[in-house]
C-alpha positions in Angstrom: -20.2 -49.0 -76.5 -23.2 -50.1 -78.5 -22.2 -53.8 -78.1 -21.8 -53.3 -74.4 -25.3 -51.8 -74.1 -26.7 -54.7 -76.1 -25.1 -57.2 -73.9 -26.5 -55.5 -70.7 -30.0 -55.5 -72.2 -29.7 -59.2 -73.2 -28.8 -60.1 -69.6 -31.6 -58.1 -68.2 -34.1 -59.8 -70.5 -32.7 -63.3 -69.8 -33.0 -62.9 -66.0 -36.2 -60.8 -66.1 -34.6 -57.8 -64.3 -36.2 -54.3 -64.6 -34.7 -52.0 -67.2 -35.8 -48.5 -65.9 -33.9 -47.1 -62.8 -37.2 -46.2 -61.1 -38.0 -49.9 -61.0 -34.9 -50.5 -58.9 -35.9 -48.1 -56.1 -38.0 -50.4 -53.9 -35.7 -53.5 -54.2 -32.7 -51.3 -53.5 -34.3 -49.7 -50.5 -35.3 -53.1 -49.1 -31.8 -54.5 -49.6 -30.2 -51.5 -48.0 -32.5 -51.7 -45.0 -31.8 -55.4 -44.6 -28.1 -54.8 -44.8 -28.2 -52.0 -42.1 -30.4 -54.2 -39.8 -28.2 -57.2 -40.4 -25.0 -55.2 -39.6 -26.7 -53.7 -36.5 -27.6 -57.2 -35.2 -24.1 -58.5 -35.8 -22.6 -55.4 -34.2 -25.0 -55.6 -31.2 -24.4 -59.3 -30.8 -20.6 -59.0 -31.0 -20.7 -56.1 -28.6 -22.8 -57.9 -26.0 -20.4 -60.9 -26.2 -17.7 -58.8 -24.6 -19.3 -56.0 -22.6 -22.6 -54.6 -21.2 -22.7 -50.9 -21.5 -25.0 -48.7 -19.3 -28.4 -48.0 -20.8 -28.9 -44.5 -22.4 -32.1 -42.6 -21.8 -34.0 -42.7 -25.1 -34.5 -39.4 -27.0 -36.0 -38.6 -30.4 -33.9 -35.6 -31.4 -30.6 -36.3 -33.0 -27.5 -34.6 -31.4 -29.7 -32.5 -29.1 -30.9 -35.6 -27.2 -32.6 -35.1 -23.9 -31.6 -31.5 -23.4 -35.1 -30.0 -23.7 -36.5 -32.4 -21.1 -33.6 -31.5 -18.8 -34.1 -27.8 -19.3 -37.8 -28.1 -18.6 -37.5 -30.0 -15.3 -34.2 -31.7 -14.4 -35.5 -33.1 -11.1 -38.4 -34.8 -12.8 -36.2 -36.1 -15.6 -33.6 -37.7 -13.3 -36.2 -39.0 -10.9 -37.9 -40.8 -13.8 -34.6 -42.1 -15.1 -33.6 -43.4 -11.6 -36.9 -45.3 -11.4 -36.4 -46.7 -15.0 -32.8 -47.8 -14.3 -32.7 -49.0 -10.7 -29.1 -50.3 -11.1 -28.1 -46.7 -10.5 -26.1 -46.0 -13.7 -27.4 -44.6 -17.0 -26.3 -42.4 -19.9 -27.9 -39.2 -21.0 -27.2 -37.6 -24.4 -27.3 -33.8 -24.6 -25.9 -31.4 -27.2 -23.9 -34.2 -28.9 -22.3 -35.5 -25.7 -23.2 -38.6 -23.6 -22.5 -38.5 -19.9 -23.1 -41.4 -17.5 -25.0 -40.6 -14.4 -24.7 -42.4 -11.1 -27.6 -42.1 -8.6 -26.8 -44.7 -6.0 -25.0 -43.5 -2.8 -23.2 -46.9 -2.5 -21.9 -46.6 -6.1 -20.9 -43.0 -5.6 -18.9 -43.8 -2.5 -17.4 -46.7 -4.5 -16.2 -44.2 -7.1 -14.9 -41.8 -4.5 -12.7 -44.6 -3.0 -11.0 -45.3 -6.4 -9.3 -42.0 -7.4 -6.8 -43.9 -9.5 -9.6 -45.1 -11.7 -12.1 -42.3 -11.4 -10.2 -39.0 -11.3 -11.3 -35.4 -11.0 -8.0 -34.1 -12.4 -9.1 -34.8 -16.0 -12.3 -32.9 -15.4 -10.5 -30.0 -13.7 -8.2 -29.5 -16.7 -11.2 -29.5 -19.0 -13.1 -27.0 -16.9 -10.0 -24.9 -16.5 -9.9 -24.3 -20.2 -13.6 -24.4 -21.2 -15.1 -22.6 -18.1 -12.4 -20.2 -17.0 -10.2 -19.9 -20.2 -6.8 -21.0 -18.7 -4.4 -21.5 -21.6 -3.0 -24.8 -22.7 0.4 -23.6 -21.6 -0.7 -23.3 -18.0 -2.8 -26.4 -17.8 -0.8 -28.9 -19.6 2.7 -27.6 -20.3 3.5 -25.9 -17.1 3.7 -27.5 -13.6 2.9 -24.2 -11.9 -0.9 -24.8 -11.8 -0.7 -28.3 -10.4 2.3 -28.1 -8.2 2.1 -24.5 -6.9 -1.3 -22.8 -7.4 -3.6 -25.6 -6.2 -1.4 -26.6 -3.2 -1.2 -22.9 -2.1 -5.0 -22.5 -2.3 -5.5 -25.7 -0.3 -3.0 -24.6 2.3 -4.5 -21.1 2.7 -8.0 -22.4 3.1 -7.1 -25.3 5.5 -8.8 -25.0 8.9 -5.5 -24.3 10.7 -4.5 -21.5 8.3 -7.8 -19.8 7.3 -8.7 -17.9 10.5 -7.2 -14.6 9.2 -9.6 -14.8 6.2 -12.5 -15.6 8.6 -11.6 -12.7 10.8 -11.3 -10.4 7.8 -14.7 -11.4 6.6 -16.3 -10.9 10.0 -14.9 -7.4 10.1 -16.0 -6.6 6.6 -19.5 -7.9 6.9 -20.0 -6.0 10.1 -18.8 -2.8 8.4 -20.9 -3.4 5.3 -24.1 -4.0 7.4 -23.5 -0.8 9.4 -23.0 1.2 6.2 -26.1 -0.3 4.5 -28.7 2.4 3.7 -32.0 0.8 4.7 -34.6 1.6 1.9 -38.0 2.8 2.5 -39.6 0.4 0.1 -39.3 -3.4 0.3 -36.4 -4.9 -1.5 -35.7 -8.2 -3.3 -34.2 -10.6 -0.6 -31.9 -12.0 -3.3 -30.5 -8.5 -4.1 -30.2 -7.7 -0.5 -28.2 -10.8 0.4 -26.0 -10.7 -2.7 -25.2 -7.0 -2.3 -24.0 -7.5 1.3 -22.2 -10.7 0.6 -20.3 -9.4 -2.5 -19.3 -6.1 -0.8 -17.9 -8.0 2.2 -16.3 -10.9 0.5 -14.6 -9.0 -2.4 -12.8 -6.8 0.2 -11.8 -9.9 2.2 -10.4 -11.6 -0.9 -9.0 -8.6 -2.9 -8.9 -5.6 -0.6 -10.9 -2.3 -1.1 -9.6 -1.5 -4.6 -11.7 -4.1 -6.4 -15.2 -2.8 -6.7 -17.3 -5.8 -7.8 -20.4 -3.7 -8.2 -18.8 -1.9 -11.2 -19.0 -5.1 -13.2 -21.6 -7.1 -11.3 -23.9 -7.6 -14.3 -21.1 -9.2 -16.2 -20.3 -11.3 -13.2 -23.9 -12.5 -13.0 -23.9 -13.4 -16.7 -20.7 -15.3 -16.2 -22.1 -17.1 -13.2 -25.3 -18.0 -14.9 -23.6 -19.5 -17.9 -20.6 -21.3 -16.5 -22.5 -24.5 -15.6 -23.6 -24.9 -19.3 -20.0 -24.8 -20.5 -19.0 -27.3 -17.7 -21.7 -29.7 -19.1 -20.1 -29.4 -22.5 -22.6 -27.2 -24.3 -21.2 -26.0 -27.6 -19.7 -22.5 -27.3 -22.1 -21.0 -29.9 -24.9 -21.6 -27.4 -23.0 -19.6 -24.7 -22.0 -16.4 -26.4 -23.2 -14.1 -23.7 -21.2 -16.1 -21.2 -18.1 -15.8 -23.3 -18.4 -12.1 -23.7 -19.1 -11.5 -20.0 -16.2 -13.8 -19.0 -13.8 -11.8 -21.2 -14.9 -8.5 -19.6 -14.6 -9.9 -16.0 -11.2 -11.3 -16.8 -10.2 -7.8 -18.0 -11.3 -6.2 -14.8 -9.1 -8.5 -12.8 -6.2 -7.7 -15.1 -6.7 -4.0 -14.5 -6.9 -4.7 -10.7 -3.5 -6.4 -10.8 -1.9 -3.4 -12.6 -3.0 -0.9 -9.8 -1.8 -0.7 -6.2 -3.8 -3.1 -4.1 -3.8 -5.0 -0.8 -5.1 -8.5 -1.4 -6.0 -11.2 1.2 -3.6 -14.0 2.0 -5.0 -16.5 -0.6 -5.1 -14.0 -3.5 -1.8 -12.5 -2.6 0.0 -15.8 -2.6 -1.6 -16.7 -5.9 -0.5 -13.4 -7.4 3.1 -13.9 -6.2 3.2 -17.4 -7.8 1.8 -16.4 -11.2 4.0 -13.3 -11.5 7.1 -15.4 -10.8 6.0 -17.9 -13.3 5.9 -15.2 -16.0 2.3 -16.0 -17.0 0.7 -14.1 -20.0 -1.5 -11.1 -19.3 -4.5 -13.3 -20.2 -3.6 -16.0 -17.6 -2.8 -13.4 -15.0 -6.4 -12.2 -15.2 -7.7 -15.8 -15.1 -5.6 -16.6 -12.1 -7.2 -13.9 -9.9 -10.7 -14.4 -11.3 -10.9 -18.1 -10.5 -10.6 -18.1 -6.7 -13.6 -15.8 -6.3 -16.1 -17.8 -8.4 -16.2 -21.1 -6.3 -17.0 -19.2 -3.2 -19.5 -16.7 -4.5 -21.2 -19.1 -6.8 -22.4 -21.1 -3.9 -21.9 -19.8 -0.3 -24.1 -16.7 -0.4 -26.8 -18.7 -2.2 -26.9 -21.0 0.8 -27.5 -18.1 3.1 -30.2 -16.8 0.7 -32.0 -20.1 0.5 -32.0 -20.5 4.3 -33.5 -17.1 4.7 -36.1 -17.8 2.0 -37.3 -21.0 3.5 -37.1 -20.0 7.2 -38.8 -16.6 6.9 -41.9 -18.3 5.4 -42.1 -20.9 8.2 -44.5 -20.1 11.1 -41.7 -19.8 13.7 -39.6 -17.6 11.4 -36.1 -16.8 12.7 -37.0 -16.6 16.4 -35.8 -20.0 17.5 -32.4 -19.6 15.7 -31.9 -16.2 17.2 -32.8 -17.4 20.7 -30.4 -20.3 20.3 -27.6 -18.0 19.2 -28.2 -15.6 22.1 -28.2 -18.4 24.6 -25.0 -19.9 23.3 -23.5 -16.4 23.1 -24.3 -15.6 26.7 -22.7 -18.9 27.8 -19.6 -18.2 25.7 -19.2 -14.6 27.0 -19.4 -15.9 30.6 -16.7 -18.5 29.8 -14.5 -15.9 28.1 -14.3 -12.7 30.1 -11.2 -11.7 28.2 -13.4 -10.7 25.3 -15.3 -7.4 26.1 -18.6 -6.6 24.5 -21.3 -8.9 23.1 -20.5 -12.2 21.4 -21.5 -10.7 18.1 -18.3 -8.6 18.2 -16.2 -11.7 18.3 -18.0 -14.1 15.9 -14.8 -15.9 14.6 -13.8 -16.8 18.2 -17.4 -17.6 19.1 -17.9 -20.1 16.2 -14.4 -21.5 16.6 -15.3 -22.6 20.1 -18.0 -24.9 18.6 -20.9 -23.5 20.6 -24.0 -25.5 21.2 -26.1 -24.3 18.3 -27.7 -27.6 16.9 -30.7 -25.8 15.3 -28.6 -23.4 13.2 -26.2 -26.1 12.3 -28.9 -28.5 11.3 -30.8 -25.8 9.3 -27.6 -25.0 7.3 -27.1 -28.7 6.6 -30.7 -29.1 5.5 -30.4 -26.0 3.2 -27.4 -27.5 1.5 -29.1 -30.9 1.2 -32.3 -29.4 -0.2 -30.8 -26.9 -2.7 -27.4 -28.2 -3.7 -26.9 -29.9 -7.1 -23.3 -30.9 -7.5 -22.6 -33.3 -10.3 -19.2 -34.3 -8.8 -17.8 -35.4 -12.2 -15.0 -37.9 -12.7 -13.0 -38.9 -15.7 -12.4 -42.6 -16.2 -8.7 -43.6 -16.6 -9.2 -47.3 -17.5 -11.9 -49.8 -18.5 -13.7 -51.0 -15.4 -17.0 -52.4 -14.1 -19.7 -50.5 -12.2 -22.9 -52.1 -11.1 -22.3 -54.8 -13.8 -21.8 -52.3 -16.6 -18.6 -51.7 -18.5 -17.3 -48.2 -18.1 -14.7 -47.3 -20.7 -11.5 -45.3 -20.5 -12.4 -41.8 -21.5 -16.0 -41.9 -20.3 -17.2 -39.2 -18.0 -19.2 -40.2 -14.9 -21.5 -37.8 -13.0 -22.1 -38.6 -9.4 -25.7 -37.2 -9.1 -25.6 -36.3 -5.4 -28.9 -34.3 -5.7 -30.8 -37.6 -6.4 -29.2 -39.1 -3.3 -30.4 -36.1 -1.3 -33.9 -36.4 -2.8 -34.2 -40.2 -2.5 -36.9 -41.4 0.0 -34.8 -44.5 0.7 -32.0 -42.2 2.0 -33.9 -39.4 3.7 -37.4 -39.5 5.1 -39.6 -36.8 3.6 -36.8 -36.1 1.2 -38.8 -33.6 -0.9 -39.5 -31.4 2.1 -37.3 -28.8 3.8 -37.0 -29.9 7.4 -34.8 -27.6 9.5 -34.4 -30.1 12.4 -33.6 -33.1 10.2 -29.9 -33.3 11.3 -30.5 -32.8 15.0 -29.6 -36.1 16.7 -31.2 -37.7 19.7 -28.6 -36.1 22.0 -29.4 -32.6 20.8 -26.3 -32.3 18.5 -26.4 -31.7 14.8 -25.5 -34.9 12.9 -24.9 -35.8 9.3 -23.6 -38.8 7.5 -20.8 -38.6 5.0 -22.3 -41.6 3.3 -25.4 -40.0 1.9 -24.9 -36.3 2.7 -22.7 -35.1 -0.2 -23.1 -31.3 -0.9 -19.3 -30.9 -1.0 -18.6 -34.1 -3.0 -16.5 -36.8 -1.4 -13.2 -38.7 -1.4 -9.8 -37.1 -1.7 -11.3 -34.3 -3.9 -14.0 -33.2 -1.4 -14.3 -29.4 -1.6 -11.4 -28.0 0.4 -13.3 -24.7 0.9 -16.1 -26.3 2.9 -14.7 -25.2 6.3 -14.5 -21.6 5.3 -17.9 -21.9 3.7 -19.5 -22.9 7.0 -17.9 -19.9 8.8 -19.0 -17.6 6.0 -22.6 -18.7 6.3 -22.8 -18.7 10.1 -21.1 -15.2 10.4 -23.2 -13.7 7.6 -26.5 -15.0 8.9 -25.8 -14.1 12.5 -24.7 -10.5 11.5 -27.8 -10.0 9.4 -30.3 -11.5 11.8 -28.9 -9.5 14.8 -28.9 -6.2 12.9 -32.1 -6.4 10.7 -35.7 -7.4 11.1 -37.0 -8.9 7.8 -40.7 -9.1 7.0 -42.1 -10.5 3.7 -43.9 -8.0 1.5 -46.7 -10.3 0.3 -48.0 -7.8 -2.3 -44.8 -7.7 -4.3 -43.5 -11.2 -3.7 -44.0 -14.1 -6.1 -43.6 -17.8 -5.3 -40.0 -18.9 -5.2 -38.9 -22.3 -6.5 -35.6 -23.9 -7.4 -34.9 -23.3 -11.1 -32.6 -25.4 -13.3 -30.0 -22.6 -13.4 -26.6 -23.7 -12.1 -27.7 -27.4 -12.5 -24.8 -29.6 -11.5 -22.4 -26.9 -10.5 -23.3 -26.0 -6.9 -26.5 -24.6 -5.5 -29.6 -24.1 -7.7 -30.7 -20.6 -8.4 -34.2 -19.3 -7.3 -37.0 -18.6 -9.8 -39.4 -16.0 -8.5 -38.7 -13.1 -6.0 -39.3 -12.7 -2.3 -39.5 -9.1 -1.4 -38.8 -8.1 2.2 -39.2 -5.0 4.3 -35.9 -4.3 6.1 -35.8 -2.5 9.4 -32.7 -2.0 11.5 -32.8 -3.4 15.0 
């Protein structure tokens, strides 16, 4: 050993190299830096020789990425990114995950036209497990979910089959409105709308034995957190969501174990899953999942329309006048129906009455408040706007940016109720840049029922109640980032209204 040390010292002296370890720190650091930079240049050069990946929005925080900027103001973040990357494709890293966002309507429609390359099925399976807690056995090992449950849902909600559900909802909302105890004090418009909508819709879907109000707080916590899980937030950031989801799931399991009379969609679902011998866990999930897509979006559209329209100078008067004129014409043309048109709203709306203002206002509400990410999994390497999109990437069709793009819609940042009224007095909208329900073969199959729900709900409320803003209790209402990417945005602030029965 001594001879070895002596040899090392002799070599250091001959080549004038430092003997103490501290003298090596600076040269070693410099060499390491040069090596890393060199490897980075080589990797970058070799990568660019073969592919051009979409740019990623820069962020300074490792792993967490751009999440804080998105939480603070998602609209401002994506507007700035769209301006910085006009090609219409860019990546955003949040919570350890990079998603690639598409903001161009032409590129989004290009994606919708290639379902064999850009598929929603991969995303559905991921959401089925992460958001709603379906087991792996149901999602990947059993064919029941893909070949029986989803086709049955689409069949029951198709326009030619859904009218029994529409008629049931019309009866239930009429009953709920008649039973509503008008308070002496003003009430939150949000609570007013959600209470009526949940009472009527839960009975339509599940019958009278499911009392959603008994676990409404858990339902709200579930609804407020599901979008974060869908966007791949780690579960440790969503503990309240997970606990509430478990309690909601348990409520639906208890419902199934008691006598009940469900609506047609839920009843067929229940028959399928019982015959498939699902676990108790998946039985609860199977009945929880059809309620969420409807109630996470449709009543919020009605709420937003009421919020925006009640604060306009004309209020609801033009909409009510239009409905009454169309109702009078319908009643004259259909003497077989006795009583006012409001007693026959499914038949009235099924006849496609001339109500361009209401139809346009609903369309504008969906354009202005929806935020559907319309995600797609990539099945094979491909090119999009000159960028290489790799197999396994996740694309997000950012339809809200299309709806807020001044190149697509004039005065895009304003709520304009008459926007979709065409020059011939009919409500018009383009499937090319009007995308609240997504697009392509996976466009939301429940959109037809949703329109009936909104029209029947609003007509019933406006024909039975007079709503006046309580300025003293109200606070400004804006669109928050809650439910970002998963339907309609949630309001921040509260509008209080005085409710009087007409």
